[in-house]
C-alpha positions in Angstrom: 2.1 4.5 6.7 5.1 4.4 4.4 8.4 5.8 5.8 10.5 8.2 3.7 13.9 6.9 2.8 16.4 7.7 5.5 20.2 7.3 5.5 21.5 4.4 7.5 21.6 5.0 11.2 18.7 7.6 11.3 15.1 7.2 12.3 12.6 7.2 9.4 10.1 10.0 9.3 6.4 9.1 8.7 4.4 11.5 6.8 0.6 11.9 6.5 -0.4 9.9 9.6 -4.0 10.6 8.9 -5.5 10.9 5.4 -8.9 11.8 4.0 -10.9 11.0 0.9 -14.5 11.8 -0.4 -16.7 8.8 -0.9 -19.6 10.6 -2.6 -21.5 11.6 0.5 -18.9 11.8 3.3 -15.3 12.8 3.9 -13.7 9.7 5.4 -10.6 9.9 7.5 -8.2 6.9 7.8 -8.5 7.1 11.6 -10.4 9.1 14.2 -8.7 12.5 14.6 -9.4 16.1 15.4 -10.5 17.6 12.0 -11.1 21.0 10.7 -12.6 21.4 7.2 -11.9 24.7 5.4 -13.6 25.9 2.2 -11.6 27.5 -0.6 -12.3 30.9 0.8 -10.9 29.9 4.2 -14.2 29.5 6.0 -14.4 26.7 8.6 -17.1 24.3 7.5 -16.6 21.6 10.2 -14.6 21.3 13.4 -14.6 18.2 15.7 -13.1 14.8 16.5 -14.4 12.2 14.1 -13.6 9.6 11.5 -16.4 10.6 9.1 -17.8 14.0 8.1 -21.1 14.3 6.4 -20.7 16.4 3.2 -24.3 16.7 2.2 -24.7 20.3 3.4 -21.4 21.4 1.7 -21.4 23.0 -1.7 -19.4 21.4 -4.5 -15.9 22.7 -4.6 -12.4 22.3 -3.1 -11.9 21.9 0.7 -8.8 21.4 2.8 -9.1 19.0 5.7 -6.6 19.6 8.5 -6.3 16.5 10.8 -4.4 16.1 14.1 -3.9 12.5 15.3 -3.7 11.4 19.0 0.1 12.0 19.0 -0.3 15.6 17.8 0.9 15.0 14.2 -0.8 17.2 11.7 -1.8 16.2 8.2 -3.7 18.0 5.5 -5.7 16.7 2.5 -7.3 18.5 -0.4 -10.7 17.2 -1.1 -12.9 17.9 -4.2 -16.7 17.5 -3.6 
């Protein structure tokens, strides 16, 4: 995690605690998290707690992965299959 620049005397804010990428057959999260995968039309394609999501049953296209880490921080990644 890389902190954003913060003025002296303030606490840095960490963004994107969890990230995701597509490795050709799976959507891989940077850590185990609660994940929801949405298709471009807003349909939920996957929902669960995992670190890897099989993408073999998903059509090619754009997906949004919403991830919530153990501390409740929410991150989103856009994935192209």
